[in-house]
C-alpha positions as CSV (number, residue, x, y, z in Angstrom):
1,M,41.2,216.1,-9.1
2,K,37.9,216.9,-10.9
3,P,36.3,214.0,-12.9
4,K,36.6,214.3,-16.7
5,F,32.9,214.0,-17.4
6,K,32.1,216.2,-20.4
7,L,28.9,218.2,-20.5
8,K,27.9,216.7,-23.8
9,T,28.1,213.2,-22.4
10,A,26.1,214.2,-19.4
11,V,23.3,215.7,-21.6
12,I,23.2,212.5,-23.7
13,F,23.0,210.3,-20.6
14,L,20.3,212.5,-19.1
15,G,18.3,212.3,-22.4
16,V,18.5,208.5,-22.4
17,I,17.2,208.4,-18.8
18,I,14.3,210.7,-19.6
19,S,13.5,208.8,-22.7
20,F,13.4,205.5,-20.8
21,N,11.2,206.9,-18.1
22,L,8.8,208.3,-20.6
23,Q,8.6,205.0,-22.5
24,A,7.8,203.3,-19.2
25,Q,5.0,205.9,-18.5
26,P,2.9,206.1,-21.7
27,V,0.6,208.8,-20.4
28,K,3.5,211.2,-19.7
29,L,4.7,210.5,-23.2
30,H,1.4,210.8,-25.1
31,G,-1.0,212.7,-22.8
32,N,-4.6,213.2,-23.9
33,L,-5.7,210.8,-26.7
34,S,-7.9,211.8,-29.6
35,I,-9.1,210.6,-33.0
36,Q,-7.9,212.2,-36.2
37,G,-9.7,210.6,-39.1
38,I,-9.4,206.9,-38.3
39,Q,-6.2,207.2,-36.3
40,L,-5.7,207.3,-32.5
41,T,-3.3,210.2,-31.8
42,D,-1.6,211.7,-28.8
43,E,-1.7,215.3,-27.6
44,H,1.1,216.2,-30.1
45,G,-0.9,214.9,-33.0
46,K,1.3,211.8,-33.5
47,P,-0.2,208.3,-34.1
48,V,-0.5,206.2,-31.0
49,V,-0.8,202.4,-30.8
50,L,-1.6,201.0,-27.3
51,N,-0.7,197.5,-26.4
52,G,-1.7,195.8,-23.2
53,V,-3.8,193.1,-21.4
54,S,-7.2,192.7,-20.0
55,Y,-7.9,191.5,-16.5
56,G,-10.3,188.6,-16.3
57,W,-13.9,189.0,-15.1
58,S,-13.7,191.0,-11.9
59,N,-16.3,188.8,-10.1
60,W,-14.2,185.7,-10.7
61,W,-10.7,187.0,-10.6
62,S,-10.9,189.8,-8.1
63,E,-7.7,188.9,-6.4
64,F,-5.7,190.2,-9.4
65,Y,-7.4,193.6,-9.1
66,N,-4.7,195.1,-7.0
67,E,-2.1,197.9,-7.2
68,K,1.0,195.6,-7.3
69,S,-0.2,193.6,-10.3
70,V,-0.9,196.8,-12.2
71,A,2.6,198.1,-11.4
72,W,4.1,194.8,-12.5
73,L,2.2,194.8,-15.8
74,A,3.3,198.3,-16.5
75,N,6.9,197.9,-15.6
76,D,7.8,194.3,-16.4
77,W,5.3,193.5,-19.2
78,K,5.6,197.0,-20.6
79,C,1.8,197.5,-20.9
80,D,0.7,200.8,-22.3
81,V,-2.9,200.0,-21.3
82,I,-4.8,197.7,-19.0
83,R,-8.5,196.8,-19.2
84,A,-10.5,196.4,-16.0
85,A,-13.3,193.9,-17.1
86,M,-16.1,194.6,-14.6
87,G,-18.4,191.6,-14.6
88,I,-22.1,192.8,-14.6
89,E,-24.6,189.9,-14.4
90,P,-22.8,186.8,-13.2
91,D,-22.8,185.8,-9.6
92,G,-20.8,188.3,-7.6
93,G,-20.9,190.9,-10.4
94,Y,-21.9,194.5,-10.3
95,I,-25.6,194.0,-10.2
96,E,-25.3,191.8,-7.2
97,K,-22.4,193.6,-5.4
98,P,-22.1,197.1,-6.8
99,Q,-20.1,198.8,-4.1
100,W,-17.6,195.9,-3.7
101,T,-17.2,195.6,-7.5
102,K,-16.6,199.3,-7.9
103,E,-13.9,199.2,-5.3
104,K,-12.1,196.5,-7.2
105,I,-12.3,198.4,-10.5
106,E,-11.3,201.7,-8.9
107,T,-8.2,200.0,-7.3
108,V,-7.1,199.2,-10.8
109,I,-8.0,202.7,-12.2
110,K,-6.0,204.4,-9.4
111,A,-3.0,202.2,-9.9
112,A,-3.0,202.8,-13.6
113,I,-3.1,206.5,-13.0
114,K,-0.2,206.2,-10.4
115,N,1.9,204.2,-12.9
116,N,1.0,206.5,-15.8
117,I,-0.5,203.9,-18.1
118,Y,-3.9,204.0,-19.8
119,V,-6.9,202.1,-18.3
120,I,-10.0,200.9,-20.0
121,I,-13.1,200.9,-17.8
122,D,-15.0,198.0,-19.3
123,W,-18.7,197.4,-18.7
124,H,-18.2,193.6,-19.2
125,S,-21.6,192.5,-20.1
126,H,-23.5,190.6,-22.9
127,N,-26.8,192.4,-22.3
128,I,-28.1,196.0,-22.3
129,R,-28.6,197.3,-18.8
130,L,-29.0,201.0,-19.5
131,P,-30.1,202.4,-16.1
132,E,-27.3,200.7,-14.2
133,A,-24.7,201.7,-16.9
134,K,-25.8,205.3,-16.8
135,E,-25.3,205.5,-13.1
136,F,-21.9,203.8,-13.2
137,F,-20.4,205.8,-16.1
138,A,-21.6,209.1,-14.6
139,D,-19.8,208.1,-11.4
140,M,-16.6,207.1,-13.2
141,A,-16.6,210.2,-15.4
142,T,-17.1,212.4,-12.3
143,K,-14.3,210.8,-10.3
144,Y,-11.7,210.1,-13.1
145,G,-12.7,212.0,-16.2
146,K,-10.2,214.7,-15.6
147,N,-7.4,212.1,-16.0
148,P,-6.1,211.5,-19.5
149,H,-5.4,207.9,-18.5
150,V,-9.1,206.9,-18.7
151,I,-10.9,205.1,-21.6
152,Y,-14.5,204.1,-21.4
153,E,-15.7,200.8,-22.9
154,L,-19.5,201.0,-23.0
155,Y,-20.5,197.4,-23.8
156,N,-18.1,194.4,-23.8
157,E,-19.8,192.1,-26.3
158,P,-23.4,192.5,-27.5
159,V,-24.7,189.0,-28.3
160,K,-28.4,189.2,-29.4
161,D,-28.8,193.0,-29.8
162,S,-29.0,194.6,-33.2
163,W,-26.8,197.5,-34.2
164,T,-29.7,199.9,-33.8
165,Q,-30.1,198.8,-30.2
166,V,-26.4,198.9,-29.4
167,K,-26.2,202.3,-31.1
168,D,-29.1,203.8,-29.2
169,Y,-27.8,202.4,-25.9
170,S,-24.3,203.8,-26.7
171,I,-25.6,207.3,-27.5
172,E,-27.4,207.5,-24.2
173,L,-24.2,206.7,-22.4
174,I,-22.1,209.0,-24.5
175,K,-24.4,211.8,-23.6
176,I,-24.0,211.0,-19.9
177,I,-20.2,210.8,-20.1
178,R,-19.7,213.9,-22.4
179,A,-21.8,216.1,-20.0
180,I,-19.0,215.4,-17.5
181,D,-15.9,214.5,-19.5
182,P,-15.8,216.2,-22.8
183,D,-12.9,214.5,-24.5
184,N,-11.6,211.1,-23.1
185,L,-11.8,208.2,-25.5
186,I,-15.0,206.2,-25.7
187,L,-15.1,202.6,-27.1
188,V,-18.4,201.4,-28.7
189,G,-19.1,197.7,-29.2
190,S,-20.8,196.0,-32.2
191,P,-23.2,193.1,-32.5
192,H,-22.5,189.4,-32.4
193,W,-19.7,189.3,-29.8
194,D,-18.0,192.4,-31.3
195,Q,-17.7,190.7,-34.7
196,D,-20.1,192.8,-36.8
197,I,-18.1,196.1,-36.9
198,N,-19.2,196.4,-40.5
199,L,-22.7,197.2,-39.4
200,A,-21.4,200.1,-37.2
201,A,-19.4,201.3,-40.2
202,D,-22.6,201.5,-42.3
203,E,-24.4,203.6,-39.7
204,P,-21.9,205.2,-37.3
205,I,-22.6,207.4,-34.4
206,T,-22.4,211.1,-35.3
207,G,-22.1,214.3,-33.4
208,Y,-19.5,213.2,-30.9
209,K,-15.7,213.2,-31.0
210,N,-13.2,210.7,-29.8
211,I,-15.3,207.6,-30.4
212,M,-13.8,204.3,-31.6
213,Y,-15.4,201.0,-32.4
214,T,-14.2,197.7,-30.9
215,C,-13.6,194.3,-32.5
216,H,-12.7,191.2,-30.6
217,F,-10.8,188.2,-32.1
218,Y,-9.7,184.8,-31.0
219,A,-7.2,183.6,-33.6
220,G,-8.1,180.0,-33.4
221,T,-11.6,180.8,-34.5
222,H,-11.5,184.2,-36.3
223,G,-9.3,184.8,-39.4
224,Q,-9.3,186.7,-42.6
225,S,-13.1,187.1,-42.9
226,L,-13.1,189.1,-39.6
227,R,-10.1,191.1,-40.8
228,D,-12.1,191.8,-44.0
229,K,-14.9,193.3,-41.9
230,C,-12.4,195.5,-40.1
231,D,-10.8,196.6,-43.4
232,Y,-14.3,197.5,-44.6
233,A,-14.9,199.6,-41.5
234,I,-11.5,201.3,-41.9
235,K,-12.3,202.1,-45.6
236,K,-15.6,203.6,-44.4
237,G,-13.7,205.9,-42.0
238,I,-14.3,204.0,-38.8
239,P,-11.6,204.0,-36.2
240,V,-11.0,200.5,-34.9
241,F,-9.7,199.4,-31.5
242,I,-9.1,195.7,-30.6
243,S,-10.1,195.7,-26.9
244,E,-10.0,191.9,-26.4
245,S,-8.1,189.2,-28.3
246,A,-6.1,186.1,-27.9
247,G,-4.5,183.3,-29.9
248,M,-6.8,180.3,-29.2
249,E,-10.4,179.5,-30.0
250,A,-13.2,181.8,-29.1
251,S,-14.2,179.5,-26.2
252,G,-10.9,180.4,-24.5
253,N,-9.6,176.9,-24.9
254,G,-8.0,174.8,-27.6
255,P,-4.4,175.2,-28.9
256,I,-2.9,178.5,-29.8
257,N,-3.0,179.1,-33.5
258,Y,0.3,181.0,-33.8
259,A,0.2,181.5,-37.5
260,E,-3.2,183.2,-37.4
261,W,-2.4,185.1,-34.3
262,Q,0.7,186.5,-36.0
263,K,-1.4,187.5,-39.0
264,W,-3.6,189.5,-36.6
265,I,-0.6,191.1,-34.9
266,D,0.9,192.1,-38.2
267,W,-2.4,193.4,-39.4
268,C,-2.8,195.6,-36.3
269,A,0.8,196.9,-36.7
270,S,0.3,197.7,-40.3
271,N,-2.9,199.6,-39.6
272,K,-1.6,201.2,-36.4
273,I,-4.4,199.6,-34.4
274,S,-4.3,199.1,-30.6
275,L,-4.3,195.6,-29.3
276,V,-5.4,194.3,-25.9
277,T,-5.0,190.6,-25.0
278,W,-7.2,188.5,-22.7
279,S,-6.7,187.7,-19.8
280,V,-5.0,188.1,-16.4
281,S,-6.6,185.2,-14.6
282,A,-5.7,181.7,-13.4
283,K,-8.4,179.4,-14.8
284,R,-7.5,176.1,-16.3
285,E,-8.0,177.3,-19.8
286,T,-5.7,178.3,-22.6
287,C,-6.5,182.0,-22.5
288,S,-5.8,182.4,-18.8
289,M,-2.2,183.8,-18.5
290,M,-1.4,182.6,-15.0
291,K,-1.0,179.2,-13.5
292,Q,-3.3,178.3,-10.6
293,G,-1.8,179.2,-7.2
294,V,0.4,182.0,-8.3
295,S,0.6,185.2,-6.3
296,P,-2.0,187.7,-7.7
297,E,0.3,190.6,-6.9
298,G,2.8,190.4,-9.8
299,N,6.5,189.5,-9.6
300,W,5.7,186.6,-11.9
301,K,8.4,184.4,-13.2
302,E,8.0,182.5,-16.5
303,T,7.3,179.4,-14.5
304,D,4.3,181.1,-13.0
305,L,2.8,181.7,-16.5
306,Q,0.7,179.6,-18.8
307,E,1.7,179.5,-22.5
308,S,-0.5,182.4,-23.4
309,G,1.0,184.5,-20.6
310,I,4.5,183.7,-21.7
311,K,3.8,184.6,-25.3
312,T,1.8,187.8,-24.5
313,R,4.6,189.1,-22.2
314,E,7.1,188.5,-25.0
315,L,4.9,190.3,-27.5
316,L,4.4,193.3,-25.3
317,R,8.0,193.7,-24.5
318,K,8.9,193.4,-28.1
319,Q,6.3,195.9,-29.1
320,A,7.6,198.3,-26.4
321,E,11.1,197.9,-27.7
322,S,10.1,198.6,-31.3
323,Q,8.4,201.9,-30.2
324,K,11.5,203.4,-28.7
């Protein structure tokens, strides 16, 4: 006897499965990202909001830079994007160990591509090092620029550099990348630990497409005054991307300010701004998401996570559910 399984039911079921798989693989859903006005959009012209996490400094938390952790963050935490924070100057960083460091970063890039999520290649420095950055980004663009998964972050957090210095540095790198990769998204930092995005808004980079400007917040320190700067940038026509954030003080320690963190989350949602949270690491500090001694390869239970990790995972899963 043939089963009574109607064609309409089968089609609906198949549609649900396809939709679930696409939601779990953001790059398949959205494809190439681009900027329309101030809005990040997908290849269909629809607004896109990416939510995800940043790995900790590659030179200090290299054990987490592996394929299994990326897969876990994509499938269990529901990350749309991950950020590979390549430490530059500190001991064990790119300047001291360039080949070893690149191998760690490329492991994450390849895993993100395999899992069809976006990946930010972050030059995680507080100082301008133009010759080294040129060589690195030329290499990354050559190897991975054909993949829509890739996002370039040119300068993590300028500290002492003026906007003129940051702008000139960024233009030099944009030229290098665009000669190889004409369209993948590029993130540009702003002075004073990525706090002075208003300065970039007054004198933005021109002549290049698909450029966004980053702002970093730590809700225990940064509140409405920083959101005001972002609002100013938005009104001036500047596309904003929050490539690093968390709920505690800017030091990475102190209690989580849930009220202010929620204000930031709500602000990002209302402005359709992407949000990346710091960090996948196991240091004894509030902003580290994992407890010490946990496996670096994912499969984390709630008991493996510190408070920030628990809340970030909850947030990401909630955001993924709301976008279905």
